[in-house]
BALUMTOR-99742 format. One record per residue (C-alpha): residue number from 1; residue in three letters; x, y, z. Coordinates in pm, whole numbers, plus 50000, padded with zeros to 5 digits. Layout:
N
<node num="NUM" residu="ALA" c1="X" c2="Y" c3="Z"/>
...
This chain:
385
<node num="1" residu="MET" c1="08593" c2="81466" c3="49206"/>
<node num="2" residu="TYR" c1="08402" c2="81243" c3="48967"/>
<node num="3" residu="PHE" c1="08331" c2="81375" c3="48615"/>
<node num="4" residu="ASP" c1="08284" c2="81043" c3="48437"/>
<node num="5" residu="TYR" c1="07913" c2="80970" c3="48482"/>
<node num="6" residu="GLN" c1="07872" c2="80855" c3="48120"/>
<node num="7" residu="ALA" c1="08115" c2="80573" c3="48199"/>
<node num="8" residu="THR" c1="07905" c2="80465" c3="48495"/>
<node num="9" residu="THR" c1="07663" c2="80611" c3="48746"/>
<node num="10" residu="PRO" c1="07636" c2="80527" c3="49116"/>
<node num="11" residu="VAL" c1="07345" c2="80310" c3="49225"/>
<node num="12" residu="ALA" c1="07071" c2="80543" c3="49346"/>
<node num="13" residu="ASP" c1="06987" c2="80504" c3="49716"/>
<node num="14" residu="GLU" c1="06629" c2="80401" c3="49650"/>
<node num="15" residu="VAL" c1="06745" c2="80145" c3="49394"/>
<node num="16" residu="LEU" c1="06992" c2="79989" c3="49639"/>
<node num="17" residu="LEU" c1="06724" c2="79967" c3="49908"/>
<node num="18" residu="ARG" c1="06490" c2="79782" c3="49672"/>
<node num="19" residu="MET" c1="06761" c2="79532" c3="49581"/>
<node num="20" residu="GLN" c1="06892" c2="79444" c3="49925"/>
<node num="21" residu="PRO" c1="06624" c2="79196" c3="50043"/>
<node num="22" residu="TYR" c1="06677" c2="78975" c3="49736"/>
<node num="23" residu="PHE" c1="07043" c2="78900" c3="49806"/>
<node num="24" residu="ALA" c1="06987" c2="78703" c3="50127"/>
<node num="25" residu="GLU" c1="06632" c2="78721" c3="50263"/>
<node num="26" residu="PHE" c1="06430" c2="78637" c3="49951"/>
<node num="27" residu="PHE" c1="06693" c2="78448" c3="49755"/>
<node num="28" residu="ALA" c1="06489" c2="78172" c3="49587"/>
<node num="29" residu="ASN" c1="06545" c2="78094" c3="49222"/>
<node num="30" residu="PRO" c1="06281" c2="78282" c3="49016"/>
<node num="31" residu="HIS" c1="06251" c2="77975" c3="48790"/>
<node num="32" residu="SER" c1="06164" c2="77737" c3="49075"/>
<node num="33" residu="VAL" c1="05801" c2="77675" c3="48989"/>
<node num="34" residu="ASP" c1="05714" c2="77422" c3="49260"/>
<node num="35" residu="HIS" c1="05711" c2="77638" c3="49573"/>
<node num="36" residu="ALA" c1="05593" c2="77974" c3="49703"/>
<node num="37" residu="LEU" c1="05941" c2="78120" c3="49752"/>
<node num="38" residu="GLY" c1="06020" c2="78068" c3="49385"/>
<node num="39" residu="TRP" c1="05687" c2="78224" c3="49294"/>
<node num="40" residu="LYS" c1="05776" c2="78530" c3="49500"/>
<node num="41" residu="SER" c1="06107" c2="78575" c3="49319"/>
<node num="42" residu="ALA" c1="05934" c2="78526" c3="48984"/>
<node num="43" residu="ALA" c1="05676" c2="78789" c3="49077"/>
<node num="44" residu="VAL" c1="05936" c2="79056" c3="49158"/>
<node num="45" residu="VAL" c1="06120" c2="78980" c3="48833"/>
<node num="46" residu="GLU" c1="05795" c2="79022" c3="48643"/>
<node num="47" residu="SER" c1="05733" c2="79348" c3="48827"/>
<node num="48" residu="ALA" c1="06078" c2="79465" c3="48717"/>
<node num="49" residu="THR" c1="06004" c2="79384" c3="48352"/>
<node num="50" residu="GLN" c1="05688" c2="79593" c3="48378"/>
<node num="51" residu="GLN" c1="05882" c2="79886" c3="48522"/>
<node num="52" residu="VAL" c1="06135" c2="79872" c3="48239"/>
<node num="53" residu="ALA" c1="05860" c2="79831" c3="47981"/>
<node num="54" residu="ARG" c1="05680" c2="80142" c3="48109"/>
<node num="55" residu="LEU" c1="05998" c2="80345" c3="48068"/>
<node num="56" residu="MET" c1="05993" c2="80295" c3="47691"/>
<node num="57" residu="GLY" c1="05625" c2="80225" c3="47621"/>
<node num="58" residu="ALA" c1="05661" c2="79851" c3="47566"/>
<node num="59" residu="ASP" c1="05489" c2="79540" c3="47704"/>
<node num="60" residu="SER" c1="05657" c2="79325" c3="47967"/>
<node num="61" residu="ASP" c1="05683" c2="79017" c3="47740"/>
<node num="62" residu="GLU" c1="05899" c2="79226" c3="47505"/>
<node num="63" residu="ILE" c1="06167" c2="79282" c3="47772"/>
<node num="64" residu="ILE" c1="06465" c2="79045" c3="47784"/>
<node num="65" residu="PHE" c1="06713" c2="79081" c3="48071"/>
<node num="66" residu="THR" c1="07081" c2="79052" c3="47975"/>
<node num="67" residu="SER" c1="07415" c2="79118" c3="48144"/>
<node num="68" residu="GLY" c1="07435" c2="79471" c3="47997"/>
<node num="69" residu="ALA" c1="07417" c2="79672" c3="47677"/>
<node num="70" residu="THR" c1="07709" c2="79489" c3="47515"/>
<node num="71" residu="GLU" c1="07524" c2="79158" c3="47538"/>
<node num="72" residu="SER" c1="07198" c2="79326" c3="47435"/>
<node num="73" residu="ASN" c1="07362" c2="79473" c3="47124"/>
<node num="74" residu="ASN" c1="07515" c2="79137" c3="47037"/>
<node num="75" residu="LEU" c1="07189" c2="78950" c3="47084"/>
<node num="76" residu="ALA" c1="07000" c2="79204" c3="46874"/>
<node num="77" residu="ILE" c1="07236" c2="79236" c3="46579"/>
<node num="78" residu="LEU" c1="07419" c2="78904" c3="46574"/>
<node num="79" residu="GLY" c1="07108" c2="78708" c3="46672"/>
<node num="80" residu="LEU" c1="06896" c2="78863" c3="46397"/>
<node num="81" residu="ALA" c1="07167" c2="78828" c3="46131"/>
<node num="82" residu="LYS" c1="07248" c2="78465" c3="46221"/>
<node num="83" residu="ARG" c1="06883" c2="78366" c3="46189"/>
<node num="84" residu="ALA" c1="06857" c2="78551" c3="45856"/>
<node num="85" residu="ALA" c1="07172" c2="78374" c3="45731"/>
<node num="86" residu="LEU" c1="07028" c2="78035" c3="45833"/>
<node num="87" residu="LYS" c1="06715" c2="78113" c3="45633"/>
<node num="88" residu="LYS" c1="06928" c2="78236" c3="45339"/>
<node num="89" residu="SER" c1="06747" c2="78569" c3="45339"/>
<node num="90" residu="SER" c1="06808" c2="78802" c3="45045"/>
<node num="91" residu="ARG" c1="06858" c2="79084" c3="45295"/>
<node num="92" residu="ASN" c1="07233" c2="79052" c3="45347"/>
<node num="93" residu="ARG" c1="07333" c2="79409" c3="45423"/>
<node num="94" residu="ILE" c1="07361" c2="79586" c3="45762"/>
<node num="95" residu="LEU" c1="07383" c2="79963" c3="45820"/>
<node num="96" residu="LEU" c1="07564" c2="80091" c3="46130"/>
<node num="97" residu="SER" c1="07618" c2="80455" c3="46213"/>
<node num="98" residu="ALA" c1="07980" c2="80570" c3="46202"/>
<node num="99" residu="ILE" c1="07972" c2="80666" c3="46571"/>
<node num="100" residu="GLU" c1="07829" c2="80349" c3="46725"/>
<node num="101" residu="HIS" c1="07974" c2="80197" c3="47040"/>
<node num="102" residu="LYS" c1="08267" c2="79968" c3="46969"/>
<node num="103" residu="CYS" c1="08068" c2="79658" c3="47063"/>
<node num="104" residu="VAL" c1="07825" c2="79732" c3="46777"/>
<node num="105" residu="LEU" c1="08105" c2="79796" c3="46528"/>
<node num="106" residu="SER" c1="08279" c2="79476" c3="46643"/>
<node num="107" residu="VAL" c1="07963" c2="79274" c3="46573"/>
<node num="108" residu="GLY" c1="07957" c2="79430" c3="46227"/>
<node num="109" residu="ARG" c1="08309" c2="79303" c3="46158"/>
<node num="110" residu="VAL" c1="08210" c2="78953" c3="46274"/>
<node num="111" residu="LEU" c1="07910" c2="78954" c3="46041"/>
<node num="112" residu="GLU" c1="08133" c2="79051" c3="45748"/>
<node num="113" residu="GLU" c1="08414" c2="78809" c3="45820"/>
<node num="114" residu="GLN" c1="08219" c2="78503" c3="45940"/>
<node num="115" residu="TYR" c1="07870" c2="78531" c3="45790"/>
<node num="116" residu="GLY" c1="07925" c2="78709" c3="45458"/>
<node num="117" residu="PHE" c1="07716" c2="79019" c3="45533"/>
<node num="118" residu="LYS" c1="07801" c2="79354" c3="45378"/>
<node num="119" residu="VAL" c1="07819" c2="79619" c3="45649"/>
<node num="120" residu="ASP" c1="07798" c2="79986" c3="45548"/>
<node num="121" residu="SER" c1="07868" c2="80289" c3="45766"/>
<node num="122" residu="ILE" c1="07613" c2="80571" c3="45790"/>
<node num="123" residu="PRO" c1="07801" c2="80903" c3="45799"/>
<node num="124" residu="VAL" c1="07728" c2="81184" c3="46044"/>
<node num="125" residu="ASP" c1="07770" c2="81560" c3="46029"/>
<node num="126" residu="GLN" c1="08022" c2="81760" c3="46232"/>
<node num="127" residu="ASN" c1="07784" c2="81761" c3="46530"/>
<node num="128" residu="GLY" c1="07748" c2="81383" c3="46528"/>
<node num="129" residu="HIS" c1="07399" c2="81368" c3="46380"/>
<node num="130" residu="ILE" c1="07301" c2="81113" c3="46116"/>
<node num="131" residu="LEU" c1="07295" c2="81253" c3="45763"/>
<node num="132" residu="SER" c1="06941" c2="81158" c3="45662"/>
<node num="133" residu="VAL" c1="07014" c2="81196" c3="45291"/>
<node num="134" residu="GLU" c1="07298" c2="80946" c3="45322"/>
<node num="135" residu="LEU" c1="07081" c2="80705" c3="45521"/>
<node num="136" residu="GLU" c1="06815" c2="80716" c3="45249"/>
<node num="137" residu="ARG" c1="07081" c2="80659" c3="44983"/>
<node num="138" residu="LEU" c1="07218" c2="80353" c3="45162"/>
<node num="139" residu="LEU" c1="06880" c2="80191" c3="45226"/>
<node num="140" residu="GLY" c1="06753" c2="79927" c3="44986"/>
<node num="141" residu="ASP" c1="06562" c2="79600" c3="44960"/>
<node num="142" residu="ASP" c1="06876" c2="79410" c3="45064"/>
<node num="143" residu="VAL" c1="06914" c2="79587" c3="45403"/>
<node num="144" residu="LEU" c1="06820" c2="79365" c3="45696"/>
<node num="145" residu="LEU" c1="06894" c2="79599" c3="45985"/>
<node num="146" residu="VAL" c1="06988" c2="79956" c3="46071"/>
<node num="147" residu="SER" c1="07152" c2="80024" c3="46408"/>
<node num="148" residu="ILE" c1="07177" c2="80382" c3="46534"/>
<node num="149" residu="MET" c1="07248" c2="80480" c3="46895"/>
<node num="150" residu="ALA" c1="07013" c2="80729" c3="47060"/>
<node num="151" residu="VAL" c1="07276" c2="80932" c3="47247"/>
<node num="152" residu="ASN" c1="07647" c2="80917" c3="47174"/>
<node num="153" residu="ASN" c1="07866" c2="80805" c3="47460"/>
<node num="154" residu="GLU" c1="08159" c2="81034" c3="47370"/>
<node num="155" residu="ILE" c1="08022" c2="81359" c3="47230"/>
<node num="156" residu="GLY" c1="07668" c2="81340" c3="47370"/>
<node num="157" residu="SER" c1="07483" c2="81398" c3="47042"/>
<node num="158" residu="ILE" c1="07112" c2="81308" c3="47062"/>
<node num="159" residu="GLN" c1="06964" c2="81159" c3="46745"/>
<node num="160" residu="ASP" c1="06615" c2="81227" c3="46610"/>
<node num="161" residu="ILE" c1="06500" c2="80870" c3="46662"/>
<node num="162" residu="SER" c1="06140" c2="80930" c3="46556"/>
<node num="163" residu="GLY" c1="06248" c2="81099" c3="46231"/>
<node num="164" residu="LEU" c1="06503" c2="80829" c3="46154"/>
<node num="165" residu="SER" c1="06239" c2="80565" c3="46227"/>
<node num="166" residu="GLU" c1="06014" c2="80703" c3="45952"/>
<node num="167" residu="ILE" c1="06297" c2="80678" c3="45698"/>
<node num="168" residu="ILE" c1="06399" c2="80327" c3="45802"/>
<node num="169" residu="ARG" c1="06052" c2="80179" c3="45829"/>
<node num="170" residu="ALA" c1="05952" c2="80321" c3="45491"/>
<node num="171" residu="ASN" c1="06208" c2="80072" c3="45358"/>
<node num="172" residu="ASP" c1="06054" c2="79786" c3="45564"/>
<node num="173" residu="THR" c1="06385" c2="79749" c3="45749"/>
<node num="174" residu="ILE" c1="06440" c2="79650" c3="46112"/>
<node num="175" residu="PHE" c1="06559" c2="79931" c3="46339"/>
<node num="176" residu="HIS" c1="06782" c2="79862" c3="46640"/>
<node num="177" residu="CYS" c1="06883" c2="80137" c3="46883"/>
<node num="178" residu="ASP" c1="07158" c2="80128" c3="47143"/>
<node num="179" residu="ALA" c1="06992" c2="80353" c3="47403"/>
<node num="180" residu="ALA" c1="07236" c2="80295" c3="47690"/>
<node num="181" residu="GLN" c1="07301" c2="80669" c3="47729"/>
<node num="182" residu="ALA" c1="06942" c2="80778" c3="47666"/>
<node num="183" residu="PRO" c1="06767" c2="80738" c3="48005"/>
<node num="184" residu="VAL" c1="06959" c2="81021" c3="48174"/>
<node num="185" residu="ALA" c1="06943" c2="81237" c3="47863"/>
<node num="186" residu="MET" c1="06583" c2="81227" c3="47746"/>
<node num="187" residu="ILE" c1="06224" c2="81111" c3="47798"/>
<node num="188" residu="MET" c1="06189" c2="80760" c3="47652"/>
<node num="189" residu="GLU" c1="05818" c2="80689" c3="47692"/>
<node num="190" residu="ASN" c1="05749" c2="80638" c3="47319"/>
<node num="191" residu="PHE" c1="06072" c2="80468" c3="47212"/>
<node num="192" residu="ALA" c1="05910" c2="80129" c3="47164"/>
<node num="193" residu="THR" c1="05689" c2="80277" c3="46892"/>
<node num="194" residu="TYR" c1="05991" c2="80400" c3="46696"/>
<node num="195" residu="VAL" c1="06228" c2="80101" c3="46710"/>
<node num="196" residu="ASP" c1="06208" c2="79724" c3="46679"/>
<node num="197" residu="MET" c1="06489" c2="79648" c3="46924"/>
<node num="198" residu="LEU" c1="06646" c2="79864" c3="47195"/>
<node num="199" residu="SER" c1="06939" c2="79809" c3="47432"/>
<node num="200" residu="LEU" c1="06980" c2="79945" c3="47786"/>
<node num="201" residu="SER" c1="07242" c2="79909" c3="48058"/>
<node num="202" residu="GLY" c1="07163" c2="79931" c3="48429"/>
<node num="203" residu="HIS" c1="07480" c2="80107" c3="48537"/>
<node num="204" residu="LYS" c1="07428" c2="80396" c3="48293"/>
<node num="205" residu="MET" c1="07094" c2="80483" c3="48457"/>
<node num="206" residu="TYR" c1="07162" c2="80470" c3="48833"/>
<node num="207" residu="GLY" c1="07112" c2="80095" c3="48851"/>
<node num="208" residu="PRO" c1="07358" c2="79813" c3="48923"/>
<node num="209" residu="LYS" c1="07634" c2="79682" c3="48699"/>
<node num="210" residu="GLY" c1="07591" c2="79339" c3="48543"/>
<node num="211" residu="ILE" c1="07234" c2="79384" c3="48423"/>
<node num="212" residu="GLY" c1="07086" c2="79523" c3="48103"/>
<node num="213" residu="VAL" c1="06782" c2="79488" c3="47883"/>
<node num="214" residu="LEU" c1="06702" c2="79415" c3="47523"/>
<node num="215" residu="PHE" c1="06357" c2="79521" c3="47408"/>
<node num="216" residu="ILE" c1="06248" c2="79304" c3="47115"/>
<node num="217" residu="CYS" c1="05906" c2="79377" c3="46972"/>
<node num="218" residu="ARG" c1="05677" c2="79077" c3="46996"/>
<node num="219" residu="GLY" c1="05652" c2="79015" c3="46621"/>
<node num="220" residu="LEU" c1="06029" c2="78997" c3="46579"/>
<node num="221" residu="GLN" c1="06120" c2="78756" c3="46856"/>
<node num="222" residu="ASP" c1="06100" c2="78442" c3="46642"/>
<node num="223" residu="GLN" c1="06352" c2="78596" c3="46401"/>
<node num="224" residu="VAL" c1="06633" c2="78627" c3="46656"/>
<node num="225" residu="GLU" c1="06876" c2="78339" c3="46717"/>
<node num="226" residu="PRO" c1="06986" c2="78310" c3="47084"/>
<node num="227" residu="LEU" c1="07352" c2="78363" c3="47165"/>
<node num="228" residu="PHE" c1="07347" c2="78065" c3="47403"/>
<node num="229" residu="TYR" c1="07112" c2="77784" c3="47495"/>
<node num="230" residu="GLY" c1="06980" c2="77613" c3="47805"/>
<node num="231" residu="GLY" c1="06652" c2="77601" c3="47993"/>
<node num="232" residu="GLY" c1="06464" c2="77824" c3="47749"/>
<node num="233" residu="GLN" c1="06404" c2="78111" c3="47991"/>
<node num="234" residu="GLN" c1="06286" c2="78452" c3="47864"/>
<node num="235" residu="ASN" c1="06089" c2="78327" c3="47564"/>
<node num="236" residu="GLY" c1="06381" c2="78103" c3="47468"/>
<node num="237" residu="LEU" c1="06590" c2="78406" c3="47372"/>
<node num="238" residu="ARG" c1="06823" c2="78417" c3="47671"/>
<node num="239" residu="SER" c1="06853" c2="78101" c3="47877"/>
<node num="240" residu="GLY" c1="06991" c2="78100" c3="48229"/>
<node num="241" residu="THR" c1="06886" c2="78180" c3="48583"/>
<node num="242" residu="LEU" c1="06794" c2="78545" c3="48617"/>
<node num="243" residu="PRO" c1="06976" c2="78738" c3="48893"/>
<node num="244" residu="THR" c1="06676" c2="78847" c3="49099"/>
<node num="245" residu="PRO" c1="06847" c2="79135" c3="49288"/>
<node num="246" residu="LEU" c1="06988" c2="79281" c3="48967"/>
<node num="247" residu="CYS" c1="06654" c2="79253" c3="48787"/>
<node num="248" residu="VAL" c1="06487" c2="79429" c3="49079"/>
<node num="249" residu="GLY" c1="06758" c2="79697" c3="49059"/>
<node num="250" residu="MET" c1="06705" c2="79742" c3="48686"/>
<node num="251" residu="GLY" c1="06332" c2="79784" c3="48736"/>
<node num="252" residu="ALA" c1="06381" c2="80028" c3="49023"/>
<node num="253" residu="ALA" c1="06631" c2="80227" c3="48815"/>
<node num="254" residu="ALA" c1="06381" c2="80248" c3="48530"/>
<node num="255" residu="GLU" c1="06118" c2="80380" c3="48772"/>
<node num="256" residu="TYR" c1="06366" c2="80628" c3="48922"/>
<node num="257" residu="ILE" c1="06494" c2="80759" c3="48590"/>
<node num="258" residu="GLY" c1="06141" c2="80803" c3="48454"/>
<node num="259" residu="SER" c1="06015" c2="80996" c3="48757"/>
<node num="260" residu="LEU" c1="05915" c2="81362" c3="48781"/>
<node num="261" residu="GLU" c1="06206" c2="81413" c3="49020"/>
<node num="262" residu="THR" c1="06447" c2="81306" c3="48746"/>
<node num="263" residu="LEU" c1="06290" c2="81555" c3="48504"/>
<node num="264" residu="ARG" c1="06379" c2="81831" c3="48748"/>
<node num="265" residu="LYS" c1="06726" c2="81692" c3="48804"/>
<node num="266" residu="ARG" c1="06786" c2="81679" c3="48429"/>
<node num="267" residu="ASP" c1="06710" c2="82051" c3="48396"/>
<node num="268" residu="GLU" c1="06943" c2="82129" c3="48686"/>
<node num="269" residu="LEU" c1="07212" c2="81913" c3="48528"/>
<node num="270" residu="CYS" c1="07186" c2="82107" c3="48201"/>
<node num="271" residu="ALA" c1="07234" c2="82435" c3="48385"/>
<node num="272" residu="LEU" c1="07534" c2="82306" c3="48578"/>
<node num="273" residu="ARG" c1="07690" c2="82163" c3="48262"/>
<node num="274" residu="ASP" c1="07656" c2="82499" c3="48089"/>
<node num="275" residu="LYS" c1="07815" c2="82676" c3="48384"/>
<node num="276" residu="PHE" c1="08108" c2="82433" c3="48375"/>
<node num="277" residu="LEU" c1="08146" c2="82473" c3="47999"/>
<node num="278" residu="ASN" c1="08145" c2="82853" c3="48015"/>
<node num="279" residu="MET" c1="08409" c2="82846" c3="48287"/>
<node num="280" residu="LEU" c1="08627" c2="82613" c3="48080"/>
<node num="281" residu="LEU" c1="08590" c2="82829" c3="47770"/>
<node num="282" residu="ALA" c1="08685" c2="83136" c3="47977"/>
<node num="283" residu="LEU" c1="09021" c2="82986" c3="48077"/>
<node num="284" residu="PRO" c1="09327" c2="83145" c3="47911"/>
<node num="285" residu="TRP" c1="09379" c2="82842" c3="47688"/>
<node num="286" residu="PRO" c1="09254" c2="82770" c3="47333"/>
<node num="287" residu="THR" c1="08958" c2="82532" c3="47368"/>
<node num="288" residu="GLU" c1="08685" c2="82399" c3="47141"/>
<node num="289" residu="LEU" c1="08361" c2="82217" c3="47219"/>
<node num="290" residu="TYR" c1="08275" c2="81919" c3="46999"/>
<node num="291" residu="GLY" c1="07934" c2="81765" c3="46945"/>
<node num="292" residu="ALA" c1="07580" c2="81896" c3="46924"/>
<node num="293" residu="GLU" c1="07412" c2="82215" c3="47035"/>
<node num="294" residu="HIS" c1="07259" c2="82256" c3="47383"/>
<node num="295" residu="ASP" c1="06914" c2="82106" c3="47321"/>
<node num="296" residu="ARG" c1="07042" c2="81808" c3="47118"/>
<node num="297" residu="ARG" c1="07315" c2="81706" c3="47358"/>
<node num="298" residu="HIS" c1="07332" c2="81483" c3="47664"/>
<node num="299" residu="PRO" c1="07262" c2="81716" c3="47960"/>
<node num="300" residu="GLY" c1="07582" c2="81614" c3="48140"/>
<node num="301" residu="ASN" c1="07823" c2="81590" c3="47847"/>
<node num="302" residu="ILE" c1="08111" c2="81823" c3="47762"/>
<node num="303" residu="SER" c1="08351" c2="81696" c3="47495"/>
<node num="304" residu="ILE" c1="08618" c2="81963" c3="47479"/>
<node num="305" residu="GLY" c1="08956" c2="81991" c3="47311"/>
<node num="306" residu="PHE" c1="09255" c2="82173" c3="47461"/>
<node num="307" residu="SER" c1="09458" c2="82283" c3="47159"/>
<node num="308" residu="GLY" c1="09829" c2="82216" c3="47190"/>
<node num="309" residu="PHE" c1="09787" c2="81964" c3="47472"/>
<node num="310" residu="HIS" c1="09744" c2="81587" c3="47483"/>
<node num="311" residu="ALA" c1="09432" c2="81479" c3="47672"/>
<node num="312" residu="GLN" c1="09601" c2="81185" c3="47840"/>
<node num="313" residu="ASP" c1="09874" c2="81415" c3="47970"/>
<node num="314" residu="ILE" c1="09615" c2="81647" c3="48122"/>
<node num="315" residu="LEU" c1="09428" c2="81362" c3="48289"/>
<node num="316" residu="GLY" c1="09754" c2="81220" c3="48418"/>
<node num="317" residu="VAL" c1="09843" c2="81547" c3="48590"/>
<node num="318" residu="LEU" c1="09492" c2="81566" c3="48735"/>
<node num="319" residu="GLN" c1="09526" c2="81231" c3="48914"/>
<node num="320" residu="PRO" c1="09418" c2="81140" c3="49174"/>
<node num="321" residu="HIS" c1="09200" c2="81447" c3="49218"/>
<node num="322" residu="LEU" c1="08965" c2="81444" c3="48917"/>
<node num="323" residu="ALA" c1="08816" c2="81157" c3="48716"/>
<node num="324" residu="ALA" c1="08727" c2="81210" c3="48349"/>
<node num="325" residu="SER" c1="08790" c2="81027" c3="48020"/>
<node num="326" residu="THR" c1="08975" c2="81086" c3="47695"/>
<node num="327" residu="GLY" c1="08813" c2="81056" c3="47356"/>
<node num="328" residu="SER" c1="09063" c2="80784" c3="47275"/>
<node num="329" residu="ALA" c1="09041" c2="80407" c3="47291"/>
<node num="330" residu="CYS" c1="09324" c2="80163" c3="47346"/>
<node num="331" residu="THR" c1="09317" c2="79860" c3="47119"/>
<node num="332" residu="SER" c1="09573" c2="79583" c3="47160"/>
<node num="333" residu="GLY" c1="09794" c2="79822" c3="47355"/>
<node num="334" residu="ILE" c1="09803" c2="80077" c3="47074"/>
<node num="335" residu="SER" c1="09654" c2="80418" c3="47151"/>
<node num="336" residu="GLU" c1="09458" c2="80559" c3="46859"/>
<node num="337" residu="PRO" c1="09221" c2="80852" c3="46807"/>
<node num="338" residu="SER" c1="08856" c2="80786" c3="46879"/>
<node num="339" residu="HIS" c1="08655" c2="80665" c3="46579"/>
<node num="340" residu="VAL" c1="08376" c2="80900" c3="46691"/>
<node num="341" residu="LEU" c1="08599" c2="81206" c3="46676"/>
<node num="342" residu="ARG" c1="08735" c2="81098" c3="46340"/>
<node num="343" residu="ALA" c1="08381" c2="81050" c3="46208"/>
<node num="344" residu="ILE" c1="08291" c2="81413" c3="46287"/>
<node num="345" residu="GLY" c1="08597" c2="81532" c3="46096"/>
<node num="346" residu="LEU" c1="08867" c2="81587" c3="46358"/>
<node num="347" residu="ALA" c1="09230" c2="81549" c3="46263"/>
<node num="348" residu="THR" c1="09446" c2="81320" c3="46478"/>
<node num="349" residu="GLU" c1="09604" c2="81608" c3="46671"/>
<node num="350" residu="GLN" c1="09263" c2="81757" c3="46747"/>
<node num="351" residu="ALA" c1="09118" c2="81423" c3="46855"/>
<node num="352" residu="GLU" c1="09409" c2="81356" c3="47090"/>
<node num="353" residu="SER" c1="09340" c2="81684" c3="47273"/>
<node num="354" residu="VAL" c1="08978" c2="81597" c3="47362"/>
<node num="355" residu="ILE" c1="08854" c2="81517" c3="47711"/>
<node num="356" residu="ARG" c1="08500" c2="81402" c3="47790"/>
<node num="357" residu="PHE" c1="08375" c2="81552" c3="48114"/>
<node num="358" residu="SER" c1="08040" c2="81400" c3="48209"/>
<node num="359" residu="LEU" c1="07843" c2="81538" c3="48500"/>
<node num="360" residu="GLY" c1="07572" c2="81358" c3="48695"/>
<node num="361" residu="PHE" c1="07287" c2="81432" c3="48930"/>
<node num="362" residu="GLU" c1="07528" c2="81430" c3="49225"/>
<node num="363" residu="THR" c1="07771" c2="81685" c3="49078"/>
<node num="364" residu="SER" c1="07777" c2="82006" c3="49284"/>
<node num="365" residu="ASP" c1="07859" c2="82370" c3="49209"/>
<node num="366" residu="GLN" c1="08156" c2="82338" c3="49443"/>
<node num="367" residu="GLU" c1="08292" c2="82044" c3="49245"/>
<node num="368" residu="VAL" c1="08258" c2="82239" c3="48921"/>
<node num="369" residu="ASP" c1="08447" c2="82534" c3="49069"/>
<node num="370" residu="GLY" c1="08715" c2="82304" c3="49205"/>
<node num="371" residu="ALA" c1="08748" c2="82112" c3="48879"/>
<node num="372" residu="VAL" c1="08804" c2="82429" c3="48676"/>
<node num="373" residu="LYS" c1="09082" c2="82538" c3="48913"/>
<node num="374" residu="LEU" c1="09247" c2="82196" c3="48890"/>
<node num="375" residu="ILE" c1="09227" c2="82191" c3="48510"/>
<node num="376" residu="ASP" c1="09379" c2="82540" c3="48489"/>
<node num="377" residu="MET" c1="09663" c2="82436" c3="48721"/>
<node num="378" residu="ALA" c1="09723" c2="82119" c3="48519"/>
<node num="379" residu="LEU" c1="09748" c2="82314" c3="48194"/>
<node num="380" residu="ARG" c1="09986" c2="82564" c3="48352"/>
<node num="381" residu="ARG" c1="10203" c2="82281" c3="48476"/>
<node num="382" residu="LEU" c1="10212" c2="82113" c3="48133"/>
<node num="383" residu="ALA" c1="10292" c2="82447" c3="47970"/>
<node num="384" residu="ASN" c1="10570" c2="82501" c3="48227"/>
<node num="385" residu="LEU" c1="10423" c2="82834" c3="48339"/>
């Protein structure tokens, strides 16, 4: 039973069908400009950029295809900062929320160690929401960029992106948003009006792995240094031959996730998540939910601690019957509590007890019932009952 949809989603059937012809039947290079087959590939790639653009309210020339959200985040933050450093800009400070994805925090360390930027952390409250007062305090004329994720990948907290945008833009500062978890969680049709750059990942939104997007507003594109160089594709920001099938899949996923059918599925997912949560809380074990309230939380996310137990022990006993994730990350072989859980105030022992169960559109009532029974049995086994 799969309860790890925030780690990756399956490719939706309709997305896979759209992709298939471009692996073998219509395989021409989309950058081959001298023949009709190349034109056809280029046309479907352009169609895909339009589909992604519509999802967030952008224009197609503001969509840059990447290999995924990690590359998108690097291109956005590192690319902007490198260009600013080359121009010796007086804006030499970066603000990153305390609960960003590790790829964003890693870029921050690179900017400090290799480019001389000062990187400050924006604190969050116990529910994982940005403390607006602290954001306002940290902002200043020397801040180049603020990066805040839309939906947290561990505890599911949904940020008020429009409200944060008002604060950030009042300071004339560039706003980047890692929105990899947002498509399943919320309607994104106006995001391009709130942020200057936005990252997406195909495999978090029922599309294929290996493809992502960086939205860069048109007026900012000449301020971003590419990560690598070549034929000058995609406005010179990301050279290289585009993978036509993956681009088609990304576009189809954007269309799928923005459909009326998905709106209905999202409501059903919320209801199923709440049923699962209530059943977990009713078990005869001390438990605690971490993260935001119902309406400000990813509809499939449950981040729950089992007091007195170690999350990795629970998941180990559950194998190979149930897939979920801990709130921990392993760095250089050393297991340590999640930085997200620490940022919302959890002690080490609490953080080590937390499991992230993430449900998806395919999760069934029967799977929820079965998962609760398995979790109860696992806890009984670990408690030697």
